[in-house]
N, C-alpha and C positions, 0 to 999 in steps of 0.2 A: 441678747440673753437666750441661750441652748434649751433645746427641747429637753432637757430634765430640769431646768430650773422654771421652763413654764409650765410644765407639768405639776411641778412643787407647787408653785403657786396658784393652779387652777385648781388641786387637792385643799391648798388650805381655805381658799372661799369658799370650795364646796363641804368644806367643814362648817367653818360659820355659819353657814346658810343651815345646814344639818342640826347644829346645835339649837337655834331659835326657832325653827320646825318643832324640835324633841321638846324642849320648855314648853310651847303651847300646846301641843298635843299631852304632854303629863300633867299640864296646870302649874307649872313650878316656873313663870315667866319672872317670878321677881329674885331670879336667880342672874337674870339678865344686867341689873343693876351692878350687882356685881362684876359682870364678867364685862360691863364697859368699863369699868372703874379700872380693871385688869389690864385690856388693852389700852388702856392709857398708860400706865407704868409699863406695859411692855416696850412703847414706842421709846422712852427712856431708855428701858434696859439694852436697846439693839444699837442704839447709839453710843452706849458706852461700851458695848462689844466692840464696835469699830475701834473705840481708841487704846481699848486694855489687849484686845485679841490680834489688831492687825498693825496699831501703832507701836504696842508695846508699850504704853504708859497705864501707871495706875494711879486712880482718881475716885480719890475720897471725900470727892466735894459737889459730886453732880446733884445732890438734892439742895443746893445752894441753887445751881443754876436752876434746877425746878422751881424754888421758890422766888425766886428773880421775876420767874416769867409769870408767876400766879399772882404774884403781889401787886407788880405792876398794871396788870390787867383788871384786879381785881380794886388796888385804890383807881384808878382812873374812870372805874362803872360806876363804882360809889359816892365819890367826892362829888358834892352838889357844886355847881359854877354858876347856878343861878345869881345868886349873891355878886359875884363879880362882875358879870353879865349887866346887872342894874346899876352896879359902881362904876360901871365904863370902861370895862378891860378892853383894851385893844383886840389881844390876844384871843379872848374869849369872844369875841362880835365877830372877828375874822373866823374863827373854828365854825361860830352858829352858822353866820352864814356861806359856809360850804359846806354844809348838809355834814361836818362831821361829829356834830355831837346829839344827842339824843334825848328827848323831853320824856316825863316819866313821873312817878308818883312813889314814895314811900310806902312803909307798911303802916302808916300812921295817916297817911291820905296828901302828906304834903308835900309840894309840885317839886322835882327835880330836873338837873340839867348836868347832865355826865358826858363822858366821851363816848364816842360811838364803840362797842365790842371791837367792830375791825379796826380801828385804827388805835384803841388802847393794844391789839393782839400784834399788829405790826411794829407798837414802838416798844413791845415786851419784847419779841424777837433781835429788833435792833438793839435795844439795851443790853440784853442778856451775849450777843453776840460779841459785843462792843468791848462789854467786861471780860469776855472768854479771850480776847484777843487781848487785852491789856495782862490780864495776869498769867498768860499762857508765854508770852515773851521770857521773862524772866524764870518762872518756874519750871516749865519744858525744859531747861538747862541742865535742868536736875534729872539723878535716875535712881533707880531703885526704891528702895524706903526712905531715900531724901525726897523724890518726888511725893510719894503716898503722902507724906507727912506734912510737906507742902499745902498740898490739895485739900488735906483732912483741916489745915489752919485756916483756909478760906472758908469750908464749910460752916465752921466756927463762929467765923466773923458774919458771916450772911446771918445763922442763927441768934448770935444776939442783937444786930441792927434790928431785925422784926420783932425781937422779942422787947427789945427797949423801948421802939421808937410808936411814940400815941400813931402818929399818923396812920401806921400799920397796927394798930387793934392793939398794942403789945402781947400780953398772954391771950386774950381773948380773941387775937386774929381777924380776920373780916369776913362778913357776914353779909348775907343779902345781897349776893351777887346776882347781878342779871342775868337772863339767858343768853344766850351766844347765837344770834340770826347769820346762818351762814348763806342762805340763800331762801325765798322765802317757802314756807312751810318744812325748812330745817334749820330747827335750832336746837343747840346744844344746851339742855336744863334737866332738872332733875321730875321733870313731872311723871307722874306714873301713866298717865295714858299717852305721852312720848316715848315711854321706854323704848319699845321696839326701833324706833327709827334714829335714837339714841343709839343703840346699840350697831346698828348698821352704819351711822357716820364712824362712831370708834372705829369700827372695822375697816372702813375703807381709808381713815388717815392712815391706823396702822399699816394696811396691805401697800398704799402706797408709799410710806417710808420705808418698808423692809426691801420693797422690787429699786427704791432708788437707791439703797445700801449695797444689794446683790449687784446691781449694775456697777457701782462707785468700785467694789475690790474684783470685779472681774476687770476693770480696765487697768490703763497705765498708770494710776494712783495707786490702783489696789495693789499691783504687782510691786510698785515701788514700796508701799506699808509693809509688803510680807519681808520685801528684802532689809528694811530697818528692823523689824521686828526680830530678824533670823541674825543679823549682824549689825549693827548700826554702824559700825566703824567702817566695815567691808563696803557697805553702802554708799556709804558717805567718799571713801576711796573711788567708787566706779562713777562718782559725778552726780548723785542724786543728792539733792538739798535737802536734808536729813531734817533740819530744823523749820524749815516752811513747812514741809507734810504735816510733822506733829505739830506745828502750830492750827493749820488749816483743821486739820482732822479733830482737834479737840475744841475748836468753833463749831465744826459742823453735830459733834456731839452734842455742845451744850445749845446749840438750837434746836435738837431733837428733844432734849429735857423742859425748855421754856415753852415749844409749844406743848408736849406736855402738859407741862404747870396749868399754862392758859385754860387749855380745853379742858382738864377735870376741876378745873377752880369755879368756870363755869358750869360747868355738870352736878357740880355736888352743893353752890351757892355758897362757897366761903373756901378760907383757908386759915391755917392756921399755924404756930413758930412750930407744932411737932413734924410739918413735912420739910424743913428744913434741915431735923436734926440729924448727928453722925448716925446716929444707928439707920435711919433711913439711908444713907449713903454705902454704910455696911451691910446693907440689905442686897441694896442691889449689885454690887461687887460679889456677894455670895452666891445670888441667881448666874450672874457671866459665869461665875466660875464653876458654878454646877452644870451647868449646859454646855461648857466647853470654851473657852476665852475666844477660840480663834473659830467659833461655830455661830454664826447668827440663826440658823435652824434650832440648836441647841439652847440658845438665850432666849427665845421665842418661845419655845414648849416649855423647857425651866419657869421661864417668867411666869408664863400662864398657869401655871399649875401651882407654883408657889404663891403668887399673888393672889389665887382665887381661896387656893385655901386659908390665906392669911384673912382676908377681908371677910369669908365665913368663918371666922374665930375659931374655926381649927386647932389653931395653938394656945388658945386662948391667952390667961395674962403671960406666957411664958414664951409670948410670939418673937421677940429681939432676942431675946436666950436662944433658941432654936434657930433662929438665921445665923447667930453668932458660932455658935457650935457646927451646924454644917458647914461656914467658912472656913472652920479650922480643921474638919476632917477630910476636907476636898482639898486644904492645899497640901495636907501628908500623904494622905493615900491616893488620889485620884487628882493631881494637877489639872491633866487635859479634860477634864470634865466626865461626869459622869455617864451622857451618851455618848464617849466614847468607849464606855467599856473597857478599858486599859486593864482595870483590875482582872475583869473577868477573861479576859484574853492572857493574859499571863498565868491565870488560873490554869485555865485548858492547857497551855503551854507548856508549863512544870509538869500539870498530870499526865498528859502524852509524853514528856520525855521519863519520866519515872516510870511508866507502863512499858516503854520498849526497852 
């Protein structure tokens, strides 16, 4: 990683710390709740930016991958396995003897035996990656609006599954999801007393993912992805295995979405079918487009701003309509993203030409 990127990451870390200190000094620490949720959403967004901006694939199903991760972890950490253990289940007994189950109690004081959050997280990521791999093999052979429609169909399928299945709580979703203890003293949950710790946990996860993607796009793989985005047929003729690169990129992006889904679910203590809705996917695509499809920094910046405003209720009941309108406007007038200042540059150039 070059000095310029290291400086950028350092400034990002300084900004994160400065925001936390500012909220503490101004008595607005309650903002940290929305900021933490925003950072988990940004983790999905930068992963989607990799697919759209570098592999040139439009995905309208990433809310589905988010839901797979979140629902898998939520269901495993809330399903009581104590009756199965008492019934002599060999699988449950084996998991319990290996320390992969955790004992607790429900809000009504009933004893619970559930899958440990670490195991649930690993299973959620693995399942998401496997589904993305299986879906990506046929779907990524499509291009343009055909690919967009196919991924949209996938997202709708996931939405209908979680909405219809009793195991996933149907329309009510899953609640009372326990906290995720990463290390002693570091637990992902929504406790007010743990607000600052959770803010920095989310920031650490986001910055780590961001650095990994920056390194990836600067590597040989990144150069291959840019070649595929620029001219897929030409890249294929030069010996680049375009199908494999697109598939692996799609899987990596899905894993980022799954991690975001797992951590945000444990932070908020629940997940609902709305998290897998089509408009969620449209919102993610809109944010990537606004920031610039080939700009991780742009996607991160606009994702942070727009998600925070949305969570604070700035757009009110018109939230989805605002994001849909923004997407249309960006695609029509600034396809390279707002932060590229394409329109402003053209305006200044035209004004200069007229003046001369």
